C-alpha positions as CSV (number, residue, x, y, z in Angstrom):
1,X,-24.9,-9.6,-33.8
2,X,-25.4,-7.6,-30.5
3,X,-23.0,-5.2,-28.8
4,X,-19.3,-5.8,-29.8
5,X,-17.3,-7.5,-27.0
6,X,-14.9,-4.5,-26.8
7,X,-17.8,-2.1,-26.2
8,X,-19.3,-4.4,-23.6
9,X,-16.0,-4.4,-21.8
10,X,-15.9,-0.6,-21.9
11,X,-19.4,-0.3,-20.5
12,X,-18.7,-2.8,-17.7
13,X,-15.4,-1.5,-16.4
14,X,-15.9,2.3,-16.8
15,X,-12.5,3.2,-18.2
16,X,-12.7,6.9,-17.6
17,X,-14.3,8.8,-14.7
18,X,-14.2,12.6,-14.2
19,X,-13.0,13.5,-10.6
20,X,-12.1,17.2,-10.6
21,X,-14.3,19.4,-12.8
22,X,-14.6,22.7,-10.9
23,X,-12.8,24.9,-13.4
24,X,-14.2,25.3,-16.8
25,X,-11.8,24.0,-19.5
26,X,-9.8,22.1,-17.0
27,X,-10.6,18.6,-15.7
28,X,-8.9,15.6,-14.1
29,X,-10.0,12.1,-15.0
30,X,-9.4,8.7,-13.4
31,X,-8.3,6.2,-16.1
32,X,-8.7,2.5,-15.3
33,X,-5.5,0.7,-16.2
34,X,-3.2,3.7,-16.1
35,X,-1.9,2.9,-12.6
36,X,1.8,1.7,-13.0
37,X,1.5,1.6,-16.8
38,X,4.2,3.9,-18.3
39,X,3.2,2.7,-21.8
40,X,-0.5,3.8,-21.4
41,X,0.7,7.1,-19.8
42,X,2.9,8.0,-22.8
43,X,0.3,6.8,-25.3
44,X,-2.5,8.9,-23.7
45,X,-0.4,12.1,-23.6
46,X,0.8,11.7,-27.2
47,X,-2.7,11.0,-28.5
48,X,-4.4,13.8,-26.5
49,X,-1.9,16.4,-27.6
50,X,-2.5,15.5,-31.3
51,X,-6.1,16.6,-30.9
52,X,-6.8,20.3,-31.6
53,X,-9.3,20.8,-28.8
54,X,-6.6,19.8,-26.2
55,X,-4.3,22.5,-25.0
56,X,-2.4,20.5,-22.4
57,X,-2.5,17.0,-21.2
58,X,-0.5,15.3,-18.4
59,X,-1.0,11.7,-17.2
60,X,0.3,10.3,-14.0
61,X,1.0,6.5,-13.8
62,X,1.4,6.7,-10.0
63,X,-2.1,8.0,-9.3
64,X,-3.9,6.8,-12.4
65,X,-5.1,10.3,-13.2
66,X,-5.0,12.4,-16.3
67,X,-5.1,16.2,-16.2
68,X,-6.6,17.8,-19.3
69,X,-6.8,21.5,-20.2
70,X,-9.0,22.1,-23.2
71,X,-11.1,24.7,-25.0
72,X,-14.0,25.7,-22.8
73,X,-16.4,25.3,-25.6
74,X,-16.1,21.5,-25.3
75,X,-18.0,19.5,-22.7
76,X,-16.6,17.2,-20.0
77,X,-18.3,14.3,-21.7
78,X,-16.7,15.0,-25.0
79,X,-13.2,15.0,-23.4
80,X,-14.1,11.8,-21.5
81,X,-15.3,10.2,-24.7
82,X,-12.0,11.2,-26.4
83,X,-10.0,9.7,-23.6
84,X,-12.1,6.5,-23.6
85,X,-11.6,6.2,-27.4
86,X,-7.8,6.5,-26.9
87,X,-7.8,3.9,-24.1
88,X,-9.8,1.5,-26.4
89,X,-7.3,2.1,-29.2
90,X,-4.5,1.3,-26.7
91,X,-6.3,-1.9,-25.7
92,X,-6.5,-2.9,-29.3
93,X,-2.8,-2.2,-29.7
94,X,-2.0,-4.3,-26.6
95,X,-4.1,-7.1,-28.0
96,X,-2.3,-6.9,-31.3
97,X,1.1,-6.8,-29.6
98,X,0.3,-9.7,-27.3
99,X,-0.7,-11.7,-30.3
100,X,3.1,-11.9,-30.9
101,X,4.2,-12.4,-27.4
102,X,4.2,-15.7,-25.6
103,X,1.9,-15.0,-22.7
104,X,3.7,-17.6,-20.6
105,X,7.2,-16.4,-21.3
106,X,7.5,-12.7,-20.4
107,X,10.9,-13.3,-18.8
108,X,13.1,-12.3,-21.7
109,X,12.9,-10.0,-24.7
110,X,14.0,-12.9,-26.9
111,X,10.8,-14.8,-25.9
112,X,8.7,-12.7,-28.3
113,X,7.3,-15.0,-30.9
114,X,4.0,-15.9,-32.7
115,X,1.2,-17.2,-30.6
116,X,-1.8,-18.4,-32.5
117,X,-5.3,-18.5,-31.0
118,X,-8.7,-17.0,-30.9
119,X,-8.7,-13.2,-31.2
120,X,-11.3,-12.9,-28.4
121,X,-9.0,-14.9,-26.0
122,X,-6.0,-12.7,-27.0
123,X,-8.1,-9.5,-26.3
124,X,-9.2,-11.0,-22.9
125,X,-5.5,-11.8,-22.1
126,X,-4.4,-8.3,-23.0
127,X,-7.1,-6.7,-20.9
128,X,-6.3,-8.9,-17.9
129,X,-2.6,-8.5,-18.2
130,X,-2.6,-4.7,-18.4
131,X,-5.6,-3.8,-16.2
132,X,-5.4,-6.5,-13.5
133,X,-1.7,-6.5,-12.9
134,X,-1.7,-4.1,-10.0
135,X,-4.9,-5.7,-8.7
136,X,-3.1,-9.0,-8.6
137,X,-0.1,-7.6,-6.8
138,X,-2.3,-5.9,-4.2
139,X,-4.3,-9.2,-3.8
140,X,-1.1,-11.2,-3.2
141,X,0.1,-8.8,-0.6
142,X,-3.2,-8.4,1.0
143,X,-3.5,-12.2,1.4
144,X,0.0,-12.8,2.8
145,X,0.4,-9.7,5.1
146,X,-2.3,-10.8,7.5
147,X,-0.5,-14.2,7.8
148,X,2.7,-12.4,8.6
149,X,0.9,-10.4,11.3
150,X,-0.7,-13.5,12.7
151,X,2.7,-15.3,12.9
152,X,4.3,-12.3,14.6
153,X,1.5,-12.1,17.2
154,X,1.6,-15.8,17.7
155,X,5.3,-15.7,18.3
156,X,4.9,-12.9,20.8
157,X,2.2,-14.8,22.7
158,X,4.1,-18.0,22.8
159,X,7.2,-16.2,24.1
160,X,5.2,-14.2,26.7
161,X,3.5,-17.3,28.1
162,X,6.7,-19.4,28.0
163,X,5.1,-22.2,26.1
164,X,8.1,-23.3,24.0
165,X,9.5,-25.9,26.5
166,X,6.1,-27.4,27.2
167,X,5.4,-27.9,23.5
168,X,8.7,-29.6,22.8
169,X,8.3,-31.9,25.7
170,X,4.9,-32.9,24.4
171,X,6.4,-33.6,21.0
172,X,9.1,-35.7,22.5
173,X,6.5,-38.3,23.5
174,X,5.9,-38.9,19.7
175,X,9.4,-40.2,19.1
176,X,10.0,-43.6,17.5
177,X,12.9,-44.8,15.4
178,X,10.7,-44.9,12.3
179,X,9.4,-41.3,12.9
180,X,13.0,-40.2,13.6
181,X,14.1,-41.3,10.1
182,X,11.1,-39.7,8.5
183,X,11.7,-36.4,10.2
184,X,15.4,-36.5,9.3
185,X,14.4,-36.9,5.6
186,X,11.9,-34.1,5.8
187,X,14.3,-31.7,7.5
188,X,16.9,-32.4,4.8
189,X,14.4,-31.0,2.2
190,X,14.6,-27.7,4.1
191,X,18.3,-27.5,4.6
192,X,19.3,-23.9,3.7
193,X,22.6,-25.0,2.0
194,X,20.8,-27.6,-0.1
195,X,18.1,-25.1,-1.2
196,X,20.8,-22.4,-1.9
197,X,22.7,-24.7,-4.2
198,X,19.5,-25.8,-5.9
199,X,18.2,-22.2,-6.5
200,X,21.6,-21.0,-7.7
201,X,21.8,-24.0,-10.0
202,X,18.5,-23.1,-11.5
203,X,19.5,-19.5,-11.9
204,X,22.5,-20.4,-14.1
205,X,21.1,-23.5,-15.7
206,X,20.8,-23.3,-19.6
207,X,17.5,-25.3,-19.2
208,X,16.0,-22.1,-17.8
209,X,17.4,-19.7,-20.3
210,X,13.9,-18.9,-21.5
211,X,12.9,-18.0,-18.0
212,X,16.0,-16.2,-17.0
213,X,14.3,-13.5,-14.9
214,X,12.4,-16.0,-12.9
215,X,15.4,-18.1,-12.3
216,X,17.6,-15.1,-11.4
217,X,15.1,-13.8,-8.9
218,X,14.8,-17.3,-7.4
219,X,18.6,-17.3,-6.9
220,X,18.4,-13.8,-5.3
221,X,15.5,-15.0,-3.1
222,X,17.6,-17.9,-1.8
223,X,20.8,-16.0,-1.2
224,X,18.9,-13.1,0.4
225,X,16.9,-15.4,2.7
226,X,20.0,-17.1,4.0
227,X,21.9,-13.8,4.5
228,X,19.0,-12.3,6.3
229,X,18.6,-15.4,8.5
230,X,22.3,-15.4,9.4
231,X,22.2,-11.7,10.4
232,X,19.1,-12.2,12.5
233,X,20.6,-15.2,14.3
234,X,23.8,-13.2,15.1
235,X,21.7,-10.2,16.3
236,X,19.4,-12.2,18.6
237,X,21.9,-14.8,19.6
238,X,19.3,-17.2,21.1
239,X,20.6,-20.6,22.2
240,X,19.1,-23.8,20.9
241,X,16.9,-26.0,23.1
242,X,18.8,-28.8,24.9
243,X,16.0,-30.8,26.4
244,X,17.4,-34.1,25.0
245,X,20.3,-35.3,22.9
246,X,20.0,-34.2,19.3
247,X,20.3,-36.8,16.5
248,X,21.3,-34.2,14.0
249,X,24.2,-31.7,13.9
250,X,23.1,-28.1,14.3
251,X,24.7,-24.6,14.6
252,X,24.9,-22.5,17.7
253,X,22.1,-20.0,17.3
254,X,18.4,-20.8,17.1
255,X,16.3,-17.7,16.3
256,X,14.8,-17.5,13.8
257,X,14.7,-21.0,12.2
258,X,16.7,-21.0,9.0
259,X,14.9,-24.1,7.7
260,X,11.5,-22.4,8.2
261,X,12.6,-19.1,6.7
262,X,14.5,-20.3,3.7
263,X,12.0,-23.1,2.8
264,X,9.0,-20.7,2.8
265,X,10.9,-18.4,0.5
266,X,12.3,-21.0,-2.0
267,X,9.3,-23.3,-2.1
268,X,6.9,-20.4,-1.8
269,X,8.4,-18.6,-4.8
270,X,8.6,-21.9,-6.8
271,X,5.0,-22.6,-6.0
272,X,4.0,-19.1,-7.1
273,X,5.7,-19.5,-10.5
274,X,4.2,-23.0,-11.0
275,X,0.7,-21.7,-10.1
276,X,1.0,-19.0,-12.7
277,X,2.3,-21.5,-15.3
278,X,-0.5,-24.0,-14.5
279,X,-3.4,-22.0,-13.1
280,X,-5.8,-25.0,-13.3
281,X,-3.6,-26.8,-10.8
282,X,-2.9,-23.8,-8.5
283,X,-5.0,-25.2,-5.6
284,X,-3.0,-28.4,-5.5
285,X,0.3,-26.5,-6.0
286,X,-0.4,-24.1,-3.2
287,X,-1.7,-26.9,-1.0
288,X,1.4,-29.0,-1.5
289,X,3.7,-26.0,-0.9
290,X,2.0,-25.1,2.4
291,X,2.1,-28.8,3.5
292,X,5.8,-29.2,2.6
293,X,6.8,-25.9,4.4
294,X,4.7,-26.8,7.4
295,X,6.2,-30.3,7.5
296,X,9.8,-28.9,7.5
297,X,8.9,-26.6,10.4
298,X,7.4,-29.4,12.3
299,X,10.4,-31.6,11.7
300,X,12.6,-29.0,13.4
301,X,10.4,-29.1,16.5
302,X,10.2,-32.9,16.5
303,X,14.0,-33.1,16.4
304,X,14.2,-30.7,19.3
305,X,16.6,-28.3,17.6
306,X,14.3,-25.3,17.5
307,X,11.7,-23.7,19.8
308,X,8.3,-23.1,18.3
309,X,8.9,-19.3,18.4
310,X,12.0,-19.9,16.3
311,X,9.9,-21.6,13.6
312,X,7.0,-19.1,13.6
313,X,9.4,-16.1,13.5
314,X,11.2,-17.8,10.6
315,X,8.0,-18.2,8.7
316,X,7.1,-14.5,9.3
317,X,10.5,-13.2,8.2
318,X,10.5,-15.5,5.2
319,X,7.0,-14.4,4.1
320,X,8.1,-10.7,4.1
321,X,11.1,-11.5,1.9
322,X,8.9,-13.8,-0.3
323,X,6.4,-10.9,-0.9
324,X,9.2,-8.6,-1.8
325,X,10.6,-11.1,-4.4
326,X,7.2,-11.7,-5.9
327,X,6.6,-7.9,-6.3
328,X,10.0,-7.5,-7.9
329,X,9.2,-10.3,-10.4
330,X,5.8,-8.9,-11.3
331,X,7.0,-5.3,-11.6
332,X,9.8,-6.4,-14.0
333,X,7.4,-8.5,-16.1
334,X,5.0,-5.5,-16.4
335,X,8.0,-3.3,-17.5
336,X,8.8,-5.8,-20.3
337,X,5.2,-5.6,-21.6
338,X,5.2,-1.8,-21.4
339,X,8.6,-1.6,-23.2
340,X,7.5,-3.9,-26.0
341,X,4.2,-1.9,-26.5
342,X,6.1,1.4,-26.6
343,X,8.5,-0.1,-29.2
344,X,5.6,-1.2,-31.3
345,X,4.0,2.3,-31.0
346,X,7.3,3.8,-32.2
347,X,7.2,1.6,-35.3
């Protein structure tokens, strides 16, 4: 039969690691999966204090550490084995709990229902959902933050070398009646008012009642992006370019671009949700999202209603708000999982 899968996972990921062992009868352990998991924190403390050899136990979900005070006659390895056993029991509980939770519908408490499937796949999903959540959040932020920094630096360089006007005059040479109509269509897709109405419509639509949290945060993302953009435009008060007659009506202020900022938030958030829902298509989803957002930004330059620095600054500000909205969504979904596991533990 070989080594059980659960034991293989334990051996490979090293659930428990002693980090402070200088005082006999007192040790601090790093527990994999404890970080930002209130459910595992409570479960660990409860189970440890049930054991007679443990005098005190305190887990910290912010650091991922567990402080244990125990009878000096027991070895550090014995305590580590005990913690490891408790963690494994918790994983099994998570696996059992997630067997009754729709893994694609964590948005509402009412979405708990039977999900059939192979037990091994359920266990894998449980481990990934509980252990890798913080890793996924860190990965998302680590991938997008360098892009934000690059956009900010690019905006500063473009402004410092006064390249805005030269770039717009270069794009003016591309104008034809057919291209004008195409760009007007593309820029309409990024109209902040259109996207605001769409996002608010999704937030209150009964069609998305089973994804209420995602729809609500999408609405918040849209409203927040537009409000932030309006405040920034008033603060900077930059005039729009007037190098040629505009073929579209625009407001007075230019920096940062509302189309760029709001489109990257709304389409970016929607793309993130779709990529989670259909992971096998995530490459195409992200690719189309980037293409659409880039096309909207380019249309604003082609139409001559924004400087390039307006667009790049809009992308940078929008990305910061997008990261915040994604982190809010993921932290709320993690809280729902923890709350459900704690309720099952109480039963």
